[in-house]
C-alpha positions, -999 to +999 in steps of 0.1 A: +000+000+000+028+023+008+043+021-027+010+029-043+007+062-025+043+072-033+036+066-071+004+087-069+025+116-054+050+114-082+021+114-108+006+145-092+040+163-093+046+153-129+012+165-140+018+199-123+052+202-139+039+193-173+011+219-170+037+245-159+060+236-188+032+238-213+021+272-200+056+285-203+059+273-239+026+288-248+036+321-232+069+322-252+052+314-285+025+340-280+050+366-269+072+360-299+041+362-322+030+395-306+065+410-311+063+401-348+030+418-351+042+450-333+074+451-355+053+448-387+030+477-375+059+499-367+076+492-401+044+498-419+039+531-401+074+543-410+069+532-446+037+553-448+056+583-435+083+579-461+057+575-489+040+607-477+073+627-476+083+615-511+049+625-525+052+660-509+088+664-523+075+654-558+047+680-555+072+707-545+095+698-574+066+700-599+056+734-586+091+748-587+096+734-622+064+750-635+073+783-619+108+782-635+094+773-670+065+798-669+085+827-654+117+844-664+141+842-634+176+857-639+192+844-607+222+823-600+209+806-569+176+807-550+167+790-517+133+784-501+126+779-465+101+752-454+095+734-421+101+699-435+122+704-467+154+721-478+150+736-513+179+745-534+177+758-570+210+766-589+211+783-623+239+775-647+244+787-683+258+760-705+260+760-743+235+789-748+210+771-725+200+779-690+199+748-667+182+749-633+193+722-609+165+717-583+173+697-552+148+689-524+157+670-493+141+665-459+154+683-428+150+653-405+167+619-406+144+606-434+164+596-465+143+615-490+162+635-516+150+644-551+170+661-578+156+675-611+171+694-640+151+720-659+165+733-692+153+766-708 
């Protein structure tokens, strides 16, 4: 009789340890899965910000390009001030043509930089 009770005590301890081990494995799996979800959301948010800034820079370049084509500017260098972007327009005369080099880049750490050349 004594041996039977000892074996039942071992069975109870092994069931508790198995449940504890299973719970720990499930916690680790779900924690890893939740980290992957959060990383994807952060990456997607950053990608949307970069798309927005690139679109804004393209709009600024198009506006500056249309102003340079439609108006007669006789300047060697013009600079615009904006809260998010640094604008730089340089005029160079080459082979009886005037070329405007338009450069737009973001002021923060975002790697957005667009360059366009307008020939008149």
